[in-house]
C-alpha positions in Angstrom: 177.1 -133.1 156.1 176.1 -130.7 153.4 178.4 -129.9 150.4 177.8 -127.0 148.0 179.4 -126.3 144.7 178.8 -123.1 142.7 179.2 -122.6 139.0 178.3 -120.1 136.3 180.4 -117.1 137.2 182.6 -115.2 134.7 183.3 -112.0 133.0 180.4 -110.1 131.6 179.8 -106.6 130.2 177.6 -104.1 132.0 174.0 -104.7 131.3 174.6 -108.4 130.7 173.3 -111.5 132.5 174.5 -114.7 134.1 172.9 -117.7 135.7 174.7 -118.9 138.8 174.1 -122.5 140.0 174.6 -124.2 143.2 174.6 -128.0 143.4 173.9 -129.4 146.9 174.2 -132.7 148.7 171.9 -134.1 151.4 169.0 -136.4 151.6 166.9 -133.7 153.2 167.7 -130.9 150.7 164.0 -129.9 150.5 164.2 -128.8 154.2 167.2 -126.5 153.8 166.9 -122.8 153.7 169.1 -121.7 150.8 170.7 -118.4 149.9 173.3 -116.5 147.9 175.8 -114.1 149.4 178.5 -112.0 147.8 181.7 -110.4 148.9 183.5 -107.7 146.9 187.2 -106.8 147.6 187.6 -104.8 150.8 183.9 -105.2 151.7 181.9 -107.3 154.1 180.0 -110.3 152.9 176.4 -109.4 152.2 173.2 -111.3 151.8 171.9 -111.2 148.2 168.9 -113.5 148.1 167.2 -116.3 150.1 164.7 -119.0 149.4 163.1 -121.0 152.2 162.1 -124.7 152.1 158.6 -123.5 151.3 159.7 -121.4 148.3 159.4 -118.0 149.8 162.1 -115.6 148.4 163.8 -112.5 149.8 166.1 -110.1 148.1 168.5 -107.3 149.1 167.3 -103.9 148.0 170.3 -103.5 145.8 169.4 -106.5 143.6 165.6 -106.6 143.8 164.0 -106.5 140.4 167.3 -107.7 138.7 168.1 -111.0 140.4 165.9 -114.1 140.8 166.6 -117.0 143.1 165.0 -120.4 142.5 165.3 -123.9 143.7 164.7 -127.4 142.3 164.4 -129.9 145.1 164.5 -132.9 142.8 167.8 -131.8 141.3 169.1 -130.4 144.6 170.0 -127.2 142.8 169.6 -123.5 143.7 170.1 -120.9 140.9 170.5 -117.2 140.9 169.6 -115.4 137.7 171.5 -112.1 137.6 170.3 -109.5 135.0 171.2 -106.0 134.1 174.6 -106.3 135.8 176.6 -103.3 136.8 180.1 -102.9 138.1 178.8 -102.7 141.6 177.8 -106.4 141.3 181.4 -107.5 140.9 182.1 -110.0 143.7 182.6 -113.5 144.7 179.2 -115.1 145.0 178.7 -117.8 147.6 176.0 -120.4 147.9 174.7 -121.0 151.5 172.6 -123.6 153.2 171.0 -123.5 156.6 170.1 -126.7 158.3 168.9 -126.9 161.9 171.4 -124.7 163.8 174.2 -125.0 161.3 175.2 -123.3 158.1 177.3 -124.4 155.1 179.1 -122.6 152.4 180.3 -123.3 148.9 183.7 -122.2 147.6 182.4 -119.2 145.7 182.2 -118.3 142.0 183.7 -115.0 140.7 181.4 -112.5 138.9 183.2 -109.6 137.2 181.3 -106.9 135.4 183.2 -104.7 132.9 182.1 -101.5 131.2 
């Protein structure tokens, strides 16, 4: 099974930055497709960024140019650098792993942007 644990969330002022981290289990981590999702109160969960096993990245239009996803296969970690934060970025951020036909979720980490 795959287990995911997010960290790095918190309260930050508008314009600030955070680095979210996801620690993953699994002997074949390098083969997982990884991603970050977020869910704001009263809204649907949305895809924020993905990184394939080959290192190709994809971003939602709302975060492109501000957020950066990266992975370290040796450390079994996936990070999301979030810059120039705005109130609209306030949400619970979830780490996601895709393996074969299954997907796995972390517990989420809260990001709150104040102004």
